[in-house]
SEFI-71467 format. One line per 4 residues: number of its first residue (from 1); their letters; for each residue x, y, z of C-alpha. Coordinates in pm, whole numbers, plus 50000, padded with zeros to 5 digits. Example, Ala and Ser with C-alpha at 12.3 -4.5 7.8 and 13.67 -1.06 7.14 Angstrom:
BEGIN
1> AS> 51230/49550/50780 | 51367/49894/50714
***
This chain:
BEGIN
1> MKKL> 50007/49980/49982 | 50239/50218/50124 | 50425/50138/49765 | 50123/50251/49571
5> SQLL> 50102/50571/49721 | 50468/50672/49666 | 50362/50546/49317 | 50048/50796/49264
9> LLLT> 50265/51054/49456 | 50552/51055/49171 | 50289/51011/48937 | 50146/51352/49047
13> VISV> 50435/51515/49047 | 50525/51392/48683 | 50160/51514/48598 | 50192/51850/48758
17> HANA> 50529/51914/48574 | 50397/51809/48263 | 50117/52034/48263 | 50335/52337/48369
21> QQGN> 50557/52275/48068 | 50230/52315/47849 | 50273/52650/47901 | 50115/52723/48283
25> LILI> 50311/52904/48530 | 50651/52828/48613 | 50838/52946/48926 | 51261/52910/48946
29> KHAN> 51366/52958/49258 | 51735/53074/49384 | 51949/53069/49055 | 52267/53234/48993
33> LIDG> 52141/53456/48669 | 52347/53602/48389 | 52069/53761/48192 | 52282/53892/47883
37> TGAA> 52281/54301/47900 | 52618/54260/48002 | 52520/54299/48389 | 52692/54144/48668
41> SKPN> 52504/53816/48763 | 52216/53854/48996 | 52248/53509/49260 | 51946/53411/49432
45> TDIL> 51724/53488/49175 | 51370/53390/49128 | 51190/53372/48761 | 50810/53353/48729
49> IKNG> 50731/53215/48348 | 50380/53219/48233 | 50307/53078/47867 | 50666/53080/47780
53> KIIS> 50750/53425/47845 | 50904/53589/48136 | 50662/53758/48399 | 50855/53862/48637
57> IQSG> 51245/53839/48795 | 51341/53887/49162 | 51399/53785/49497 | 51113/53593/49698
61> LKEK> 50870/53559/49452 | 50588/53344/49520 | 50281/53180/49298 | 50009/52946/49431
65> DAVV> 49921/52804/49141 | 50304/52762/48976 | 50537/52462/48949 | 50824/52517/49161
69> IDYK> 51143/52410/48983 | 51468/52499/49251 | 51807/52606/49069 | 51962/52658/49374
73> GKTI> 52390/52627/49342 | 52291/52667/48941 | 52384/52953/48667 | 52130/53066/48454
77> IPSL> 52271/53200/48085 | 52033/53288/47772 | 52029/53014/47505 | 52300/53106/47272
81> ISAH> 52247/53203/46892 | 52481/53173/46642 | 52485/53398/46331 | 52680/53219/46097
85> IHIG> 52580/52829/46079 | 52588/52611/45763 | 52270/52312/45781 | 52225/52002/45657
89> TLKG> 52494/51976/45425 | 52753/51701/45681 | 52725/51329/45696 | 52959/51143/45819
93> NTAA> 53308/51256/45703 | 53105/51418/45406 | 52968/51778/45319 | 52783/51727/45005
97> AENY> 52444/51834/44873 | 52290/51484/44855 | 52340/51516/45247 | 52106/51841/45277
101> TREN> 51744/51604/45408 | 51476/51691/45660 | 51597/51438/45848 | 51924/51563/45842
105> ILRQ> 51872/51907/45927 | 51621/51808/46178 | 51889/51618/46339 | 52158/51912/46304
109> LKRY> 51922/52181/46462 | 51859/51909/46795 | 52230/51890/46811 | 52250/52284/46812
113> QDYG> 51986/52291/47084 | 52123/52023/47298 | 52446/52250/47286 | 52188/52521/47445
117> VNTV> 52215/52716/47065 | 51829/52765/47044 | 51839/52941/46731 | 52100/52959/46396
121> LTMG> 52134/53174/46110 | 52262/52972/45791 | 52450/53155/45553 | 52375/53113/45211
125> TDRP> 52405/52748/45130 | 52064/52653/45153 | 51839/52502/44903 | 51478/52464/44859
129> LIFN> 51352/52208/45086 | 51330/52480/45369 | 51153/52731/45194 | 50765/52573/45178
133> GFID> 50710/52632/45593 | 51002/52444/45744 | 51170/52753/45828 | 50855/52902/45966
137> STQA> 50759/52573/46132 | 51099/52590/46371 | 51020/52940/46435 | 50659/52850/46534
141> GLLP> 50837/52589/46760 | 50669/52325/46630 | 50952/52129/46520 | 51207/51979/46761
145> GARL> 51579/52172/46754 | 51669/52509/46758 | 51510/52802/46538 | 51646/52819/46211
149> YSAG> 51695/53088/46013 | 51848/53161/45686 | 52052/53377/45377 | 51898/53144/45149
153> YGFN> 52127/53139/44826 | 52480/53298/44841 | 52635/53569/44577 | 52942/53424/44437
157> TPDA> 53191/53484/44144 | 53072/53288/43835 | 53376/53069/43943 | 53278/52686/44090
161> APAS> 53463/52761/44425 | 53469/52704/44634 | 53295/52393/44705 | 53012/52181/44470
165> WMNL> 52849/52110/44765 | 52720/52499/44696 | 52654/52470/44353 | 52285/52688/44419
169> LIRP> 52504/53020/44490 | 52404/53296/44258 | 52658/53383/44025 | 52664/53686/43841
173> TSAA> 52853/53816/43558 | 52737/54186/43553 | 52598/54414/43797 | 52324/54437/43536
177> QVPG> 52209/54113/43627 | 52195/54201/44003 | 51838/54300/44022 | 51692/54071/43898
181> QIAE> 51853/53798/44126 | 51823/54023/44400 | 51449/54048/44325 | 51407/53660/44267
185> LAKV> 51631/53605/44651 | 51357/53834/44755 | 51109/53538/44729 | 51215/53317/44993
189> KPTV> 51227/53563/45241 | 51626/53604/45401 | 51735/53686/45677 | 52055/53863/45489
193> VKMW> 52172/53841/45179 | 52513/53656/45200 | 52779/53701/44981 | 53139/53577/44904
197> VDDH> 53451/53856/44849 | 53759/53599/44869 | 53981/53509/44659 | 54094/53197/44923
201> GGKA> 54444/53280/44924 | 54486/53333/44527 | 54328/53022/44465 | 53944/53165/44282
205> VKIT> 53875/53465/44140 | 53687/53754/44361 | 53414/53920/44318 | 53422/54253/44169
209> PEIY> 53350/54586/44378 | 53125/54630/44094 | 52870/54370/44153 | 52871/54356/44559
213> KAII> 52789/54693/44517 | 52497/54644/44303 | 52405/54307/44585 | 52407/54594/44848
217> TEAH> 52232/54848/44684 | 51966/54616/44555 | 51940/54417/44868 | 51872/54725/45077
221> KKGI> 51582/54858/44836 | 51437/54538/44952 | 51455/54572/45305 | 51725/54309/45333
225> PVAS> 52062/54358/45531 | 52411/54264/45342 | 52646/53997/45519 | 52985/53935/45392
229> HLYN> 53223/53636/45370 | 53572/53836/45358 | 53931/53815/45470 | 54107/54147/45388
233> LEDA> 54154/54428/45516 | 54093/54655/45249 | 53842/54426/45139 | 53654/54531/45453
237> RSLT> 53738/54877/45407 | 53559/54881/45093 | 53265/54676/45198 | 53208/54890/45442
241> ESGL> 53195/55218/45244 | 52953/55036/45018 | 52683/54988/45273 | 52787/54617/45399
245> DMMA> 52608/54582/45759 | 52829/54271/45868 | 53107/54134/45825 | 53091/53721/45852
249> HSIR> 53433/53698/45918 | 53699/53835/46086 | 53979/54018/45895 | 54260/53808/45915
253> DKEI> 54541/53944/45657 | 54603/54290/45919 | 54606/54461/46182 | 54273/54704/46171
257> DADL> 54339/55083/46205 | 54205/55348/46371 | 54025/55486/46012 | 53824/55168/45917
261> LKKM> 53730/55123/46315 | 53606/55447/46307 | 53368/55405/45992 | 53278/55050/46115
265> KEKG> 53146/55274/46392 | 52976/55520/46247 | 52814/55288/46016 | 52652/55078/46236
269> VAYI> 52866/54720/46069 | 52829/54443/46281 | 53125/54220/46333 | 53067/53831/46355
273> PTLS> 53418/53725/46393 | 53443/53310/46341 | 53705/53251/46534 | 53670/52886/46569
277> LDEF> 53650/52817/46244 | 54058/52997/46201 | 54168/52776/46505 | 54016/52481/46349
281> AYIY> 54169/52555/46005 | 54493/52432/46196 | 54483/52309/46542 | 54421/51932/46425
285> ARKP> 54855/51936/46319 | 54791/51806/46693 | 54548/51716/46905 | 54415/51985/47081
289> EWVD> 54318/52009/47512 | 53965/51941/47417 | 53983/51681/47155 | 53911/51392/47393
293> EPFF> 53645/51531/47605 | 53277/51399/47540 | 53164/51753/47508 | 53372/51802/47196
297> QAAL> 53310/51447/47063 | 52947/51439/47068 | 52917/51728/46807 | 53089/51512/46565
301> EPGV> 52938/51325/46318 | 53036/50939/46305 | 53420/50888/46185 | 53556/51248/46227
305> YEMI> 53747/51191/46545 | 53899/50893/46398 | 54013/51149/46120 | 54119/51433/46287
309> VSKK> 54361/51218/46539 | 54496/51005/46269 | 54866/51120/46191 | 54763/51077/45780
313> YQDQ> 54528/51389/45876 | 54802/51550/46130 | 55031/51543/45836 | 54822/51685/45595
317> VKNS> 54709/51963/45790 | 55114/52031/45944 | 55241/51955/45549 | 54926/52220/45431
321> PDFD> 55081/52513/45229 | 54847/52699/45407 | 54933/52630/45766 | 55138/52875/45852
325> RNMN> 54914/53147/45683 | 54578/52996/45879 | 54804/53029/46164 | 54912/53402/46147
329> GFKI> 54545/53451/46018 | 54445/53346/46319 | 54625/53528/46557 | 54538/53855/46378
333> ALIN> 54186/53759/46409 | 54264/53736/46749 | 54384/54141/46803 | 54155/54235/46548
337> VKKI> 53831/54134/46775 | 53962/54307/47079 | 54033/54639/46905 | 53673/54601/46736
341> HDAG> 53519/54516/47060 | 53679/54830/47219 | 53561/55068/46969 | 53248/54982/47037
345> ILVA> 53122/54792/46720 | 52866/54512/46788 | 53056/54195/46762 | 52782/53875/46747
349> LGTD> 52864/53515/46795 | 52880/53298/46504 | 53131/53015/46422 | 53083/52836/46030
353> SGAF> 53028/52529/46197 | 52874/52267/46007 | 52999/52403/45670 | 53259/52129/45684
357> PIRA> 53311/51796/45932 | 53608/51917/46145 | 53392/52199/46260 | 53159/52080/46525
361> QGFS> 52808/52185/46530 | 52728/52322/46877 | 53066/52278/47054 | 53176/52543/46799
365> EHLE> 52967/52811/46930 | 53115/52758/47302 | 53486/52724/47183 | 53415/53069/47006
369> LELM> 53283/53213/47374 | 53642/53079/47493 | 53883/53224/47249 | 53705/53578/47260
373> VQAG> 53786/53544/47606 | 54105/53428/47485 | 54152/53755/47247 | 54074/53989/47584
377> LSPM> 53721/54001/47607 | 53579/53913/47977 | 53347/53625/48022 | 53059/53804/48028
381> QAIT> 53118/54011/47724 | 53130/53731/47531 | 52851/53584/47639 | 52670/53905/47551
385> AGTK> 52827/53832/47241 | 52677/53509/47216 | 52310/53586/47313 | 52199/53993/47352
389> NAAK> 52458/54126/47043 | 52353/53793/46809 | 51969/53867/46852 | 52040/54205/46719
393> VLKI> 52216/54081/46461 | 51883/53889/46391 | 51692/54103/46473 | 51475/53903/46681
397> DKAY> 51601/54087/47058 | 51211/54191/47145 | 51178/53843/47197 | 51512/53650/47283
401> GTLE> 51907/53757/47329 | 51873/53870/47741 | 51659/53704/48024 | 51412/54003/48085
405> KGKM> 51084/54100/48191 | 50810/54061/47860 | 51087/53827/47682 | 51065/53453/47607
409> ADFI> 51184/53176/47858 | 51529/53063/47646 | 51812/53004/47837 | 52067/52737/47964
413> VLSD> 52108/52598/48333 | 52442/52526/48405 | 52582/52372/48712 | 52828/52656/48746
417> SPEK> 52921/53004/48669 | 53072/53102/48375 | 53120/53467/48480 | 53474/53403/48592
421> NIRN> 53550/53057/48361 | 53415/53107/48036 | 53442/52714/47970 | 53210/52674/48204
425> TRKI> 52907/52711/47942 | 52998/52328/47866 | 52874/52244/48195 | 52489/52195/48081
429> ESVW> 52239/52051/48280 | 51904/52150/48110 | 51856/52345/47793 | 51489/52531/47785
433> KDGK> 51327/52711/47517 | 51024/52911/47508 | 50956/52828/47888 | 50994/52398/47826
437> EVSS> 51282/52181/47914 | 51401/52044/47572 | 51738/51901/47653 | 51952/51797/47927
441> GPIS> 52262/51908/47743 | 52436/51662/47454 | 52675/51451/47729 | 52440/51130/47801
445> K> 52424/51120/48191
***
């Protein structure tokens, strides 16, 4: 009889918790709150959630009808937003067009969510599959995993570089073609227009200023901001003068100068440094300290770990003609992100994860935070870049990006605070999306 009573009590608790997760009242008690605004953490804080939205944040909250969850000793931060990723093209050791299926995309969106990345912007390599209600369904919470935003089909040169799985890219041969191409692209309602302005170390033809200026002009006529892949300082200068809205990678050939800092600030150009991409470009010449950590390995496609720790692959990276350039580019990227941040220019989290198998989806976003701190940002500044600032880039900051009254309850529960040690963002106990617990993190407990 006693066991039956205990079972009934347990079922009642589970039922009440389930009902709360359906959108009623949830009261989180005693959490250490990092709200994403850049303010210091708020210990012993309560959060009242109704229908997925935060309706009160303060200490000592009481609500008789709420399900109470005690997070004493835990830290809550806003869920991460990655403003530069790629989705659907990875499968095992391959990055290919045939991998781009509904099943594969959903699997990878779930992976991002397990890592506390509840919103992603995929940058210009998407395919028709997602433009028939799929994106809207992710944003409405009708599909599992991270919310998806897309730049649609990016712009590049008529040259077939950089990769075959990008074969739906728009490749104008003259500026006269751009108005019609932007009009077609606008039909899929891209969050941004993406273009590649890079010769990839002399391996490809670079898109001309005449064409990229036309892309910026025509996109702005449609009210769509423009993001650019870039590498070189002088391209960044010309693009800024031409009205570019965001740099989707770091400037890596030279240290940024005061004149460009001033112009970027004046014109409101956002900066997405993708530092993890640059570290991944050379780091596998050896075994990095995190390569055997379960938090990293859980983000990999099958077979990738075996590849990157093999002597064959390490020698391939070490002997690459681009090895020294990649190492130097990473060092310059670290210097530039600090200068740009200190100049008051908006720096937002983005990683280019998912473009190739070595750029692990989900892990990359946490590594990016660590590399920002390595560059000289404080842990709290890095967290703001990955939450509040990234939400601004996606223009979703009225609902997401910070944990404040009136915004959605989108957050990560951590077992330790990252306020002084940014690596503690990896200590994920649970992930909440729109007021519902949706994951216990990437590592099976």
